[in-house]
Steps between C-alpha positions, in 0.01 A plus 500: 500500500269602783564478872271336755513405866489131580310362801792576731502863383826466308513685168549278197503555127236325293532274204407654167216336311491585129189425294568361153143561381589758236765281335280189510204691358713640217641153421140390437440810282229621737412856589385584852146534365522148350624351828234692687230346281647151539529517878231740614771702679476874441756663275586738786581205730715340228685827448563535875638146514727560201636830631548381859237738638279218627523438875369145479333241285244231584546130430202505265661780296826305484313188385320696224827649377681163503213336311473776239877514439543123532784537754567383854514743791881476507507662155288797611748621763872527563597516866833661583571428868697747705849351524551628857180351638466157655122525456319312223426694179126494570346501846142441602351782703262391771162665492416692815289339768349631822770540765254379766298211352714424188205509259596621152324755282284235327358379832384835637298799390779753556871491583650827625871573518637705789838647576674245719833595348623553147636147486218324684159652435208385714189364329159474665190346346141622531412208731777590747400867483143397593630285790714791626205739482282256700770461764534879526123540539493236776795665672329841485182353654700340784687825566176703515355257756805502727586871471 
């Protein structure tokens, strides 16, 4: 099992999520190419899911697989929680938002991550960058006048 740092910075071991796609596909006497045709999911993506090389899967992909294999989502995965952890087996990860105005990446043109610290990165959106640049320009003009 992998190791990650929780929000307090404490190291924890992760739950293991096993994909049952290969076994379910074989129970239905389907090849990867057959399942690919049925779902519209590439054979490469199916192979990565079956071998554990995939880093993530979308809800629409999960829905297509469940529909094609006629199974519920619970049948697609086995979750083996870490016995030493008090954390839930699956945790939602919050998407980053601007550290200054709290807008998320869908609300702005650009969201840049900076090095606040390894545990707490700083995010700044394009709108806040523009505001900072305007404030700097005004400050420079004031300083030139008074200097």
